[in-house]
C-alpha positions as CSV (number, residue, x, y, z in Angstrom):
1,M,61.0,13.9,-172.8
2,E,59.1,17.1,-171.8
3,A,60.2,20.7,-172.0
4,M,60.8,21.0,-168.2
5,D,63.3,18.1,-168.5
6,F,65.5,20.5,-170.6
7,F,65.4,23.1,-167.9
8,R,66.3,20.5,-165.3
9,M,69.2,19.1,-167.5
10,S,70.4,22.7,-168.1
11,E,70.6,23.7,-164.4
12,G,74.0,24.8,-163.4
13,R,77.0,26.6,-165.0
14,W,77.9,26.2,-168.6
15,Y,80.8,27.4,-170.8
16,S,79.4,28.3,-174.3
17,Q,81.5,28.7,-177.4
18,R,79.5,30.4,-180.2
19,T,80.0,30.7,-183.9
20,T,77.7,33.3,-185.5
21,H,77.4,33.7,-189.3
22,H,76.2,37.3,-190.2
23,L,74.5,36.3,-193.5
24,A,74.3,39.7,-195.2
25,M,78.0,40.4,-194.6
26,R,79.1,36.8,-195.2
27,R,81.3,37.1,-192.1
28,T,81.7,34.8,-189.1
29,E,82.1,36.0,-185.5
30,L,83.3,33.8,-182.6
31,G,82.4,34.3,-178.9
32,Q,82.5,32.8,-175.4
33,L,79.9,33.1,-172.7
34,E,79.5,31.6,-169.2
35,I,75.8,30.8,-168.6
36,T,74.1,30.0,-165.3
37,A,70.6,28.5,-165.2
38,S,68.3,27.7,-162.3
39,V,65.0,25.8,-162.5
40,L,61.9,27.6,-161.2
41,A,59.1,25.6,-159.8
42,A,55.5,26.2,-161.0
43,D,54.7,28.1,-157.8
44,A,57.8,30.2,-157.8
45,P,57.2,34.0,-157.4
46,E,59.3,34.6,-160.5
47,V,56.9,32.4,-162.5
48,A,53.9,34.2,-161.2
49,A,55.4,37.6,-162.0
50,I,56.1,36.6,-165.7
51,C,52.6,35.2,-166.1
52,K,51.2,38.4,-164.7
53,M,53.4,40.4,-167.1
54,H,51.8,38.5,-170.0
55,D,48.2,38.3,-168.6
56,V,48.4,34.5,-168.2
57,D,46.9,32.6,-165.3
58,P,49.9,31.4,-163.2
59,S,48.1,28.1,-162.5
60,A,48.6,27.2,-166.2
61,A,52.4,27.3,-166.0
62,I,54.4,24.2,-165.3
63,G,57.6,26.0,-164.3
64,G,60.5,27.9,-165.7
65,A,64.1,28.9,-165.6
66,A,66.2,31.9,-164.6
67,V,69.2,32.4,-166.8
68,Q,72.2,34.7,-166.5
69,W,75.1,35.1,-168.9
70,Q,78.4,37.0,-169.3
71,G,81.1,36.9,-171.9
72,S,82.2,38.5,-175.1
73,M,82.0,38.3,-178.9
74,D,84.9,39.0,-181.3
75,W,83.4,42.3,-182.6
76,D,82.8,43.7,-179.1
77,E,84.8,46.7,-178.0
78,A,88.1,45.7,-176.3
79,G,87.4,44.6,-172.7
80,K,83.6,44.9,-173.1
81,Q,81.6,42.1,-171.5
82,Q,78.1,41.1,-172.6
83,T,76.0,40.5,-169.5
84,G,72.3,39.8,-169.0
85,A,69.6,37.8,-167.3
86,T,66.1,36.6,-168.2
87,V,63.3,34.4,-166.9
88,L,61.5,31.8,-169.1
89,V,58.2,30.3,-168.2
90,L,56.5,27.3,-169.9
91,V,52.7,27.2,-170.4
92,P,51.8,23.9,-172.2
93,D,48.9,23.5,-174.6
94,A,45.8,21.9,-173.0
95,D,46.0,18.9,-175.3
96,D,49.8,18.4,-175.6
97,A,52.3,19.0,-172.8
98,R,55.2,18.7,-175.3
99,Q,54.4,22.1,-176.8
100,G,52.9,25.4,-175.7
101,R,53.7,29.1,-175.0
102,L,57.1,30.3,-173.9
103,L,56.8,33.4,-171.8
104,R,60.0,35.5,-171.7
105,E,60.9,38.4,-169.6
106,K,63.4,39.4,-172.3
107,G,63.6,38.2,-175.9
108,Y,66.5,36.6,-177.7
109,A,66.5,39.0,-180.6
110,E,64.9,42.0,-178.9
111,T,65.1,43.0,-175.3
112,S,61.3,43.6,-174.6
113,P,59.1,40.9,-173.0
114,V,57.7,38.5,-175.6
115,V,55.6,35.3,-175.9
116,G,57.0,32.6,-178.2
117,R,56.3,28.9,-178.7
118,Y,58.2,25.8,-177.5
119,Q,58.0,22.3,-178.9
120,V,59.8,19.0,-178.0
121,D,60.4,17.5,-181.5
122,D,60.5,13.9,-182.6
123,Q,64.3,13.7,-181.8
124,D,63.7,15.0,-178.3
125,G,65.2,18.4,-179.1
126,L,63.7,21.6,-177.7
127,V,62.7,24.1,-180.4
128,L,61.8,27.7,-179.4
129,T,60.3,30.0,-182.0
130,T,59.6,33.7,-181.4
131,D,58.1,36.3,-183.7
132,Y,59.1,39.9,-182.9
133,A,58.0,43.2,-184.5
134,T,61.0,43.3,-186.8
135,M,62.3,39.8,-186.9
136,S,61.8,36.1,-186.0
137,S,64.0,33.6,-184.3
138,T,64.2,29.8,-184.1
139,E,66.5,28.0,-181.6
140,R,67.0,24.3,-181.1
141,F,68.7,22.7,-178.1
142,W,69.7,19.1,-177.6
143,F,72.0,17.0,-175.3
144,P,74.4,14.5,-176.8
145,H,75.1,13.7,-173.1
146,S,74.5,15.4,-169.8
147,G,77.7,17.4,-169.9
148,L,77.3,18.8,-173.4
149,R,74.5,20.9,-174.8
150,L,74.3,21.9,-178.4
151,R,72.3,24.8,-179.8
152,T,71.5,26.2,-183.2
153,S,69.7,29.5,-183.8
154,T,68.6,31.6,-186.8
155,V,67.3,35.2,-186.7
156,I,65.6,36.4,-189.8
157,G,64.5,40.1,-190.4
158,L,66.6,43.2,-189.8
159,S,69.3,41.0,-188.5
160,N,70.0,37.8,-190.5
161,T,72.2,35.4,-188.5
162,A,72.8,31.7,-188.1
163,S,74.6,30.5,-185.0
164,F,75.9,27.3,-183.5
165,C,76.8,26.9,-179.8
166,A,78.6,24.1,-178.1
167,E,78.1,24.4,-174.3
168,T,80.0,22.3,-171.8
169,R,79.2,22.0,-168.1
170,L,81.5,23.9,-165.8
171,D,80.2,22.5,-162.5
172,Q,81.4,19.0,-163.4
173,G,84.9,19.9,-164.4
174,E,84.3,19.0,-168.0
175,A,85.1,22.4,-169.6
176,P,87.7,25.1,-169.5
177,T,87.3,27.7,-166.7
178,P,86.3,31.2,-167.7
179,T,90.0,32.3,-167.3
180,D,90.9,29.9,-170.1
181,A,88.3,31.4,-172.4
182,A,90.9,33.6,-174.2
183,T,93.0,30.6,-175.3
184,A,90.2,28.1,-175.8
185,Q,89.8,26.9,-179.4
186,P,86.3,27.3,-180.9
187,F,84.3,24.3,-181.8
188,P,83.9,23.8,-185.6
189,C,80.7,25.2,-187.1
190,Y,79.0,23.9,-190.2
191,S,76.4,26.3,-191.5
192,V,73.3,25.1,-193.2
193,F,74.0,27.7,-195.8
194,G,77.4,26.2,-196.7
195,W,79.6,29.0,-195.6
C-alpha cells in the first residue's frame, strides 16, 4: 500500500468519535466530529499552491487531500462548534515512495503551515510525524475495513495528549448521522499509558 491509497480510501464523509487523554491533568475528554475528505490529483491547483508555500517543486508531489471538519469536544463552551479545513500534500523520497515529506497548509498541533514526514509502516498503517516550535505530534491511521478508519495520536510538548479516534463512513450509511451525535455512545479507548 502507498500513502495516496490512504487518501483515496479516506475520500468522503466520516463520523469521528474521539477520546483524548490530557496527560498532565489525568483527565479524559470525549468529542464528535464530522470529517469530509477529497483527493487532490498531483496536478491540482491546490497541490501546486501548497508546494509553492513550502518552496517545493510541484512536480515532485504525487497528490494530496483537502480535509474539512466540524464538531465539538466535551470541554468546549456550550453550543460552540470546532470547524476547520486544511490541505495535505505528499512528496515522496526519491528512493522510497512509501515515505517522504507531508506538506500541510495547517498543522495538527499548531495552525501555521508546516512540513512533516509520512511513512507507510510494515502493517500498512500510515504514520505522520510533525515537529513544531513548541511540540511534536505522531499520528497513525489504519483501516480494519473500508467503512472504519482508526487513528491514534500523541502530542508531546506544551500540550501532552494521547488520543484515539474511531471513524465510520457516513456516505455508506454505516454510522450515526450528525444529528445523532449527542446521543451516540463513545467507542472505548485504551491508553498506552494505562489510564
